[in-house]
C-alpha positions, 0 to 999 in steps of 0.5 A: 404914319402920315405920308404926303408928296414930301415923302414921295407920294405922286399927289396928296389927292389919293383915290384908291389904295390896294395891297398886292400879293407881295404885301406892297401897297399901291396908291392911285393918285391925281398924278399917277401911281405910287408903290410902297414896299413897306419901307419907301415910296416909289413913283411909277410913271404911267404911259404919257397922255397929252392933256394940253387941250383946254377942253378937257377941263370943260366937259363932264365928266372931267377928263384927267387921263394921267390920274389913277382912280381905281386899282385891282390885283388879279390872280396872276399877280398883275396890277390893273389900273383904271384912269380918269380918261385913259382907259385901263392898264395892266402892269406886270411890274415891268411893262404897261399894256393898255385896255378899254381906251376906246370904250364909251362915248367920243369926246370933243376931239373925236377920240375916246377918253374912257374914265374908269372910276372902279375895278372889282374882282369877283369870286371867279377872279374876273375883273369888272370895270366901271365907265363914267364916260358912257361905257357901262360895265365891262367884264374881263374873264382872263381871255375876253372882254364883255361889255354891258350897256342899257340895252343889256339891262343896266339902268344907265351907261354912266357907272360909278361903282361895282361890288361882288357879294358873297353869293357872286352877285354883281351890284352896280351903282350909277352916277344918278342921271336920268332913270338910273337906280341900283342894278344887280346881275346874278350872272344870267339876268339883271334886276334893278331897284329905283327910288320908286322902290324905296331906294334912298338915293340913285347917286351911288358911290359905294356898295358893301355887304355886311356879315348878315347879308345886308347891302350898304350904300354910300351916296354922293348927295344923300345918306347911307342906305341899307337894303335887307333884300326886301326894303331900303332904309337910311342908316340911323345911329342914335338919331344921326344919319350920314351923308356924302359917304364915298367908301364903305369897307369891312375888316377881318373882325366884321367891323364896317368902316365908312366915310367921305366928305364929313369924316370916317366912322367904324361900326361894329354892329352895335357901337359907332365910333367916330375916327375923324371928322370934317364937321 
């Protein structure tokens, strides 16, 4: 099936997709939130954010408070929504509640416009929020929010993605500015890996752990990289490498799916299958 705005999507530009406890699909798009109950699409309006200021399109990172860039479902059945400039919302199916709107760096209008590109739920059910507007990482344990910044152990405060592995370690990927790298938090301390340590690229957009415990990294301006716990290397299949990969996920059969600018592929550990290509 192929769905577009003609079928009811809020936008054809989709950033995030999740399934909730009721088997509904939720799509985070450039123009807000869409729910699919496996029968029809329904647009769910977010609380209004004024975007009339032309400066919003002139700063980096680009701010778009009504765009939904990340989604997560908590253990209580709530939907958490990360926006591109309006912080986060918790949606219980009836009402939205705002969180983390005043986190990070103030913009040209002297207000915060927190862009949350990723939300990860860890093995304890805690939620971890990435901030691209210099807000670092924030963890919510169901009661309190705890923020982590450079002074706490991060290598940068512009965070792109977060991943929790099977052991409960939190892996953090950054935008690639300054002296950033790949950071792992074990619940007590931080350990960081840099290009000087063999990290293939510091502009990390996706993180995934396979069944062998190998960490896969998708990067914005480099090739897919794998880390076996000792060394980093580029993933190479029959002489081919894969660049500009924006997502890496696994399925119930332990296949690895990854893709981005140039296509989508499935890897079963031995055979790589091309699903779609933009080349």
